[in-house]
C-alpha positions in Angstrom: 55.9 -48.2 -16.0 57.9 -49.7 -13.1 59.7 -47.6 -10.5 63.3 -48.5 -9.7 62.1 -50.2 -6.5 59.8 -52.5 -8.4 61.5 -55.6 -9.6 60.7 -57.2 -12.9 59.2 -60.6 -12.1 61.2 -63.7 -13.0 58.2 -65.1 -14.8 55.8 -63.2 -17.1 52.2 -63.9 -18.0 51.2 -64.4 -21.6 49.6 -60.9 -21.5 52.9 -59.3 -20.2 54.9 -61.1 -22.9 52.5 -60.0 -25.6 52.6 -56.4 -24.3 56.4 -56.3 -24.0 57.1 -58.0 -27.4 54.4 -56.3 -29.4 52.7 -59.5 -30.6 49.3 -60.9 -30.0 48.5 -63.4 -27.3 47.2 -65.7 -30.0 50.6 -65.5 -31.8 52.4 -66.6 -28.6 50.0 -69.6 -28.3 50.7 -70.4 -31.9 54.4 -70.2 -31.4 54.1 -72.5 -28.5 52.1 -75.1 -30.5 54.8 -75.0 -33.1 57.5 -75.6 -30.5 59.2 -72.2 -30.9 58.7 -71.2 -27.3 57.8 -73.0 -24.0 55.8 -72.0 -21.0 55.3 -73.4 -17.5 51.9 -73.5 -15.8 51.3 -72.0 -12.4 49.0 -73.5 -9.7 46.0 -71.8 -11.5 47.0 -73.5 -14.8 48.0 -70.2 -16.3 50.9 -69.9 -18.7 54.1 -68.4 -17.3 57.1 -67.5 -19.3 60.7 -66.8 -18.2 61.9 -63.3 -18.9 64.3 -64.8 -21.4 61.4 -65.6 -23.7 61.4 -62.0 -24.8 64.7 -62.4 -26.6 63.6 -65.6 -28.2 60.4 -64.0 -29.5 62.5 -61.1 -30.9 64.7 -63.6 -32.8 61.6 -65.3 -34.2 60.2 -61.9 -35.3 63.5 -60.9 -37.0 63.7 -64.3 -38.7 60.2 -64.0 -40.0 60.8 -60.5 -41.4 63.7 -62.0 -43.5 61.2 -64.5 -44.9 62.5 -67.6 -43.1 59.7 -70.2 -42.7 58.6 -71.0 -39.2 59.6 -74.6 -39.7 63.2 -73.5 -40.3 63.1 -71.2 -37.4 61.8 -74.0 -35.1 64.6 -76.3 -36.4 67.2 -73.7 -35.6 65.8 -72.8 -32.2 65.6 -76.5 -31.2 69.4 -76.6 -31.1 69.5 -73.9 -28.4 68.6 -74.3 -24.7 65.3 -73.0 -23.5 66.6 -72.5 -19.9 68.6 -69.3 -20.5 68.4 -66.1 -22.6 69.8 -66.3 -26.1 73.3 -64.8 -26.2 75.2 -63.1 -29.0 77.0 -66.3 -29.8 73.6 -68.0 -30.3 72.5 -65.2 -32.6 75.7 -65.5 -34.6 75.2 -69.3 -35.1 71.6 -68.7 -36.2 72.5 -65.9 -38.6 75.2 -68.1 -40.2 72.7 -70.9 -40.6 70.2 -68.7 -42.4 72.7 -66.5 -44.4 73.2 -69.1 -47.2 69.5 -69.5 -47.8 68.9 -65.7 -47.8 71.8 -65.2 -50.2 70.3 -67.9 -52.5 66.9 -66.2 -52.4 68.4 -62.8 -53.1 70.3 -64.3 -56.1 67.0 -65.8 -57.5 65.0 -62.7 -56.9 67.7 -60.5 -58.6 67.8 -62.8 -61.6 64.0 -62.7 -61.8 63.9 -58.9 -61.5 66.5 -58.6 -64.3 64.5 -61.0 -66.5 61.3 -59.2 -65.7 62.8 -55.9 -66.9 63.7 -57.5 -70.2 60.2 -59.0 -70.5 58.6 -55.6 -69.9 60.9 -54.2 -72.6 60.0 -56.8 -75.2 56.3 -57.1 -74.5 56.0 -60.3 -76.4 54.8 -62.6 -73.5 55.4 -65.6 -75.8 54.3 -68.8 -74.2 56.9 -70.7 -76.2 60.0 -68.5 -76.0 59.6 -66.3 -73.0 62.5 -66.8 -70.6 60.1 -66.2 -67.6 57.1 -68.3 -68.6 59.0 -71.2 -70.3 62.8 -70.9 -69.8 64.7 -72.8 -72.7 61.4 -74.4 -73.6 62.1 -76.9 -70.9 58.4 -77.4 -70.1 57.6 -78.4 -73.7 59.8 -81.5 -73.4 57.6 -82.9 -70.7 54.4 -82.8 -72.8 51.3 -80.7 -72.4 49.7 -79.6 -69.1 50.6 -77.5 -66.1 54.2 -77.6 -65.0 56.1 -76.2 -62.0 58.4 -73.4 -63.2 60.3 -73.0 -59.9 62.6 -75.9 -59.0 
């Protein structure tokens, strides 16, 4: 723990970022290869991150917890500058961007849950008529063989 006289360095090593963010060093390296975060190299060719990376990593972790794919997180973060900490306005823009997709996922999962309750109640598991396995017999119109149920 730092004393008040000790200043927090402007740049952090990969180990310091890992310790302060609670994620593994390998995860930071992975995030960097995916373009989610950036580092600089010092004279010894070691990674150094600005302190602002901690907030960016926190945003990535929150987005992942909500089920947002890393590719979508990377797309959203690519619209924001890397040279300053993420601000409340940045988070607001990101959350608006992801809200619609999350709402749609919640709607799909709620409908699936409600259908599942009905299926458990009936117990038929009919391959021809079951609204979960073959909704409206839509798969039968395409012929035999495996079909993708989710759109």
